C-alpha positions, 0 to 999 in steps of 0.5 A, spaced: 443 921 311 442 918 318 447 922 322 443 929 319 440 932 325 437 939 322 431 937 317 429 944 316 427 947 309 431 953 306 428 959 308 426 957 315 430 962 319 428 968 314 420 966 315 421 965 323 424 972 323 419 975 319 413 971 323 416 973 329 416 980 328 409 980 325 406 976 331 403 970 329 409 966 331 412 966 338 417 961 341 414 955 345 413 957 352 417 952 357 413 948 361 413 951 368 415 948 374 408 949 377 402 948 373 395 950 375 390 945 373 383 945 377 379 939 380 385 935 381 384 931 387 391 931 389 397 934 386 400 931 380 408 930 379 410 930 371 417 927 370 420 929 363 425 925 360 430 928 355 426 927 349 420 931 353 416 924 354 412 925 360 411 920 366 405 923 370 404 920 377 397 922 380 393 919 386 387 917 382 386 915 375 381 921 373 387 926 375 392 922 371 387 922 365 385 930 366 393 931 366 393 927 360 388 932 356 392 938 359 398 935 356 395 933 349 392 940 348 398 944 350 403 940 345 398 938 340 392 942 340 392 944 332 393 936 331 387 934 335 383 939 332 385 937 325 384 929 327 377 931 330 375 935 323 377 930 318 372 924 320 366 930 321 367 933 314 369 940 318 376 941 315 374 946 310 372 951 315 379 951 318 383 950 312 379 953 306 376 950 299 382 945 298 379 941 304 372 940 301 373 934 297 374 930 304 368 934 307 363 932 301 365 925 302 365 924 309 359 928 311 355 923 307 357 918 312 354 922 318 360 920 323 358 925 328 351 922 329 355 915 331 360 919 335 354 922 339 350 915 340 357 912 342 356 917 348 350 914 350 352 906 349 359 907 353 359 905 361 358 911 366 366 910 368 368 911 361 364 917 360 367 920 367 374 919 364 372 922 357 369 928 361 376 929 365 380 928 359 376 934 356 376 938 362 384 938 362 384 939 354 379 945 355 383 948 361 390 948 357 386 952 351 384 957 356 391 957 360 396 956 355 398 960 349 394 959 343 397 954 338 401 958 332 397 955 327 390 959 329 394 965 330 396 964 322 388 963 321 386 968 325 381 963 329 380 959 335 380 952 338 373 951 339 372 947 346 373 940 346 367 935 348 367 927 349 364 926 343 370 929 339 374 924 343 370 918 340 370 921 333 377 920 333 376 913 333 374 914 325 380 918 324 384 911 324 378 907 322 376 910 316 383 909 312 384 902 316 378 899 313 378 900 306 375 893 303 369 897 300 374 899 295 376 892 293 369 890 292 368 897 288 374 894 283 371 887 283 364 890 281 367 895 276 372 889 273 368 883 274 367 881 267 374 883 265 379 877 266 385 881 265 383 886 271 381 881 275 388 878 275 391 885 276 387 887 282 384 881 285 386 874 284 391 870 287 398 871 285 402 865 284 408 864 288 406 868 294 407 866 301 401 862 304 402 864 311 397 865 316 397 868 323 394 862 326 397 856 324 394 849 322 388 853 319 389 851 312 391 856 306 388 863 306 382 864 302 386 868 297 381 873 296 383 881 295 390 879 296 395 885 296 395 892 300 396 899 299 401 899 304 398 901 310 398 896 316 404 894 321 408 889 324 408 886 331 411 879 334 412 876 340 416 870 343 416 867 349 422 866 354 424 860 351 427 864 345 430 870 349 436 870 353 433 873 359 428 868 359 422 873 359 418 874 353 419 880 348 414 883 344 415 888 338 410 893 334 411 898 329 404 901 326 405 903 319 401 909 318 401 916 314 408 920 316 405 926 320 408 932 323 407 932 328 407 925 329 400 921 330 403 919 337 404 922 343 408 918 348 407 918 355 407 914 362 400 915 366 400 912 373 394 914 377 390 909 382 389 902 378 392 905 372 400 904 371 401 904 363 406 907 358 407 907 351 403 911 345 397 915 346 393 918 340 392 926 342 385 927 343 383 920 346 385 918 353 389 912 355 395 909 351 393 905 345 399 901 344 404 899 350 405 896 357 402 896 364 405 893 370 403 886 368 402 886 360 404 888 354 401 889 347 401 891 340 397 892 334 397 891 327 391 892 322 386 887 319 381 889 313 376 884 314 369 883 311 366 889 315 364 893 309 359 892 304 356 896 298 349 895 295 347 898 288 340 900 289 335 901 283 331 907 283 324 908 282 324 915 282 328 921 285 328 918 292 323 912 292 325 905 290 323 898 291 325 893 297 323 886 296 317 889 291 315 894 297 315 901 296 321 904 300 324 911 300 331 914 302 332 919 308 334 926 306 339 930 310 341 937 309 348 938 311 352 945 311 359 946 310 362 952 312 368 954 308 374 958 310 374 965 306 368 962 301 361 961 301 358 955 305 356 949 301 349 946 302 348 939 301 343 934 300 345 927 303 341 920 302 341 915 307 338 908 305 336 901 309 343 899 307 347 905 309 349 912 307 349 913 299 356 914 297 355 915 290 350 916 284 351 912 278 350 915 271 343 911 271 341 914 277 342 908 281 345 909 288 351 906 291 350 905 299 355 903 304 354 898 310 360 898 315 360 896 322 363 903 324 356 905 323 354 904 330 355 906 337 362 904 339 365 902 345 372 903 344 373 907 350 371 902 354 375 897 351 382 901 351 381 903 358 380 896 360 386 893 356 390 899 360 388 896 366 388 888 365 393 884 369 392 877 365 390 874 359 383 873 361 382 880 362 385 882 356 381 878 352 375 880 355 377 888 354 377 887 347 370 884 346 368 891 345 373 893 340 369 893 334 373 898 329 378 898 326 379 891 327 386 889 329 391 883 331 393 884 338 399 880 340 400 880 348 405 878 353 405 878 360 410 877 366 408 870 368 411 868 361 405 867 357 404 870 350 398 870 346 394 873 340 387 875 338 383 878 332 379 884 335 373 887 331 366 886 329 365 882 323 358 881 320 356 874 317 352 873 311 348 866 310 350 866 302 357 868 304 361 875 303 359 880 297 364 880 292 362 887 288 356 890 289 350 887 293 343 887 290 340 893 294 333 892 293 332 886 297 333 885 305 336 878 303 343 881 302 343 884 308 348 881 314 344 876 318 349 876 324 356 877 326 362 872 328 361 870 335 366 873 340 368 866 342 369 864 335 374 870 333 381 867 332 386 867 338 392 863 340 395 862 347 402 860 348 403 856 342 408 850 341 412 854 337 413 859 342 412 865 337 407 869 334 408 874 328 402 878 324 404 883 319 397 884 316 397 877 313 391 872 313 389 871 320 386 864 318 386 859 312 380 856 309 380 850 314 378 855 320 372 853 324 368 859 321 369 863 315 373 869 316 374 873 310 379 879 309 383 883 305 390 881 306 397 883 305 401 878 301 405 875 307 412 877 305 413 881 311 410 876 315 415 870 312 421 875 313 420 876 320 419 869 321 425 867 318 429 872 322 426 870 328 428 862 327 435 864 325 437 867 332 436 862 338 435 867 343 433 874 342 434 880 345 432 887 345 437 889 340 435 883 335 428 885 335 430 892 333 434 889 328 428 886 325 424 892 325 430 895 321 430 890 316 430 892 309 430 886 305 425 885 299 424 878 296 420 880 290 425 885 288 430 879 289 426 875 284 425 881 279 432 882 279 434 875 277 429 875 272 432 882 269 439 879 269 438 874 264 435 879 259 439 880 252 435 887 252 438 889 259 441 896 258 449 895 259 449 900 265 444 897 269 447 890 269 453 892 274 447 895 279 443 889 279 449 884 279 451 888 286 444 888 289 444 884 295 436 884 296 436 890 301 432 896 299 437 901 302 437 909 300 444 908 297 442 902 292 440 904 285 437 897 284 430 898 287 430 905 283 431 901 277 427 895 278 421 899 280 422 904 274 422 897 270 416 894 273 411 900 272 413 901 265 412 893 264 404 894 266 401 892 259 398 899 256 391 896 256 391 895 264 394 902 265 389 905 261 384 902 266 388 903 272 388 910 270 381 911 271 378 915 277 375 911 283 368 914 281 367 917 274 364 924 277 371 925 281 377 928 278 383 925 281 388 929 284 395 928 288 394 922 293 390 924 299 386 929 296 380 925 297 378 920 303 379 914 298 384 912 293 384 917 287 384 912 282 386 904 281 393 904 281 393 905 289 389 898 289 394 895 285 399 897 291 404 891 293 401 886 288 405 890 283 412 886 283 409 879 285 405 880 279 410 882 274 414 876 276 409 871 275 407 874 269 414 876 266 413 871 260 407 875 257 410 882 258 413 887 253 420 887 256 424 890 251 419 896 251 419 896 258 427 897 258 427 902 253 422 907 257 424 905 264 431 907 262 429 914 258 425 916 264 430 914 269 435 918 265 430 924 264 429 924 272 435 922 275 441 923 270 445 919 265 448 914 270 444 909 273 448 907 278 447 914 281 439 913 281 439 911 288 433 909 292 434 915 297 433 920 291 427 916 288 423 914 295 422 920 300 418 921 306 415 928 306 412 929 313 405 932 312 402 938 316 396 942 313 401 948 312 406 945 307 400 946 302 402 954 303 408 956 300 409 962 305 408 957 311 411 951 309 418 953 310 417 954 318 412 948 319 415 943 313 421 939 313 426 937 308 424 930 304 427 924 308 431 919 304 428 912 306 430 905 305 425 899 305 419 898 300 412 894 300 415 888 302 420 889 307 419 889 315 422 896 315 416 898 310 415 904 306 410 904 301 409 909 296 404 911 290 405 907 284 401 912 279 406 913 273 404 920 272 406 922 279 413 925 279 419 922 282 421 922 288 415 918 290 412 921 297 412 915 302 405 914 304 405 909 310 411 907 314 413 905 321 410 911 325 412 908 332 417 903 334 416 899 341 420 893 344 417 891 350 419 886 356 412 885 360 413 886 367 419 891 366 417 897 364 423 900 365 426 896 360 422 898 354 425 901 348 421 906 344 421 911 338 416 915 334 417 919 328 418 926 329 417 929 336 413 930 342 411 938 340 407 941 335 410 947 335 415 948 329 420 952 333 420 947 339 427 943 339 422 937 340 418 938 334 423 934 329 428 931 334 426 924 333 426 924 325 434 922 325 434 917 331 428 914 327 431 914 321 438 911 324 434 906 328 435 909 335 430 907 341 429 910 348 427 908 354 423 912 359 429 913 363 431 918 368 427 925 369 431 931 367 426 936 370 420 935 374 413 939 374 408 939 379 401 940 377 396 942 382 389 946 383 388 952 387 388 951 394 
């Protein structure tokens, strides 16, 4: 499968011809040798490599950013529109009633208000950069052919604004900050010790590994993720063959088509940076400049609180025994092909109301994201930073989503800093819903920037982060977070130690590692079972711990583990997150559909830890029956590649007529929740097989600071958003096969200039 280059769906050629004849779909127009982009101070040169990655060379920073905006819009206009509408609650206007569940919830959060407030909070320089970027976007929309999706929808791209770039922060931050869902689960099941065991409490035997060493064991609250996260690590020159630091990063996000990232290099004035950019925002999010390199992984800190407000009337309640009222907002959602929807939204002293309980109580959400954000200032400062002190200073303004930043520089230093705003409470964190009728439950401050976890040049010579706990309970200030179980971090650490001197190739091998310790532990348990089906035994005996696409063992183990979950637990996990929301396929709502998603990576370690208490015989019977009904009579052919696949998401794949053109075949993919090459999937037993992977490495980079030409990169799909472009999906096979690319030599050049 790794050698496959054509992932097109059956019917692609027929539908391409049909839509070409009818007019909505035309071939992608090549980038000409000369582009006209107004308001450039001087001409700008764009060099393109073989993967269509541009290197922009300008005289000024603003010229480089204006051209970046132009390129983003030329190749990714529809994606940019989708990403700005998602947090704003405006998808239904573009896509119709199917997008209403997203819009109904996101409107409650009023994120457009905070994007507008952010424009006033950022620096004058950041506003100028956003203005230059928006100007480049809008010039591309005026001059370039309309993205094909708009011709199908018979609508237009509305002009881009600086506020649109700011609101894209929330397109990343909302799915990455989900600790509120765990607090909701704890509120729902606090009195049920069995459900606490399955969803919240520490699991015996899991790795106790923190990012900052010597800070004690993790707090072990809310351990276990749904799979969203990332890996990054860095070693100093004492651990490399070159004598220079090496830094790796692979952010694990949804598999979008086109990729969530647009790779490029920007050179203009003081700016000289390369790496992954987010279409819709200026600068580079992950990458390197002339002096430093950096990478990010997610932290889900205690930055969200839920409050239960007991009402004294329809809109009135008591706050510390004094009258208080909800603030009412009226929102109108335009719906494509249907009548607009008018809604009443409620805001409280504790934040927006996200749910109304059966007794009329309101559940309000407080989040550090409900504030004017200065991420634009922060990422620009990171792009321009020359050393550790400048890098750390740049991240003070990074509030959400909280991230583990690893760092390396040309002088040989390596470092780590946790960047993000984390509130504090005098009485400690709220586990569950806090009392919303007293101000005493509100945050009393936030962790001071100088107290945030950080490391510079550790004695070990390396730093690893993989969404595991940043610090333990002995750290000088309490830092609570919902953390990964630590299997990926432990495996990466082991592989780093095994090789005395690392190279780019050894780092790449770690990024591709698909060895799963929990699957090994479970397989060893099952092999001593007298009820083990005879045809399962040779498969499990041959299992070497690697979740490869041609191995049937991972399929058997996950089938069995899901059937081994006790029926009393399954019934509660089946419940919707909110009683008045009907669950659908994962991703229907901007929150988990039910509680299975919250189980996530806890599943296999919990099954191993509670093995002796499970009904193992019935689990074998049911799993074998389900496997045969789904994959056939021979368990040795129930390969992981048949059970576990990436379906690249484009909104049009939900349309039977458009899917053959905009969609691609399901891609058999190795890895699971616990492998460095992570590929997490929904656990809900009611869902069909193959399971669609929800999160996986969306981008990989291996960097040598000070030597940008030696950087190696690959993202998931391709640079273009046009379904007929050769660069729409040309990186799918290289990504799957484990192939990286340098920026390399230019294969063609474009000159951008203003009208004389």
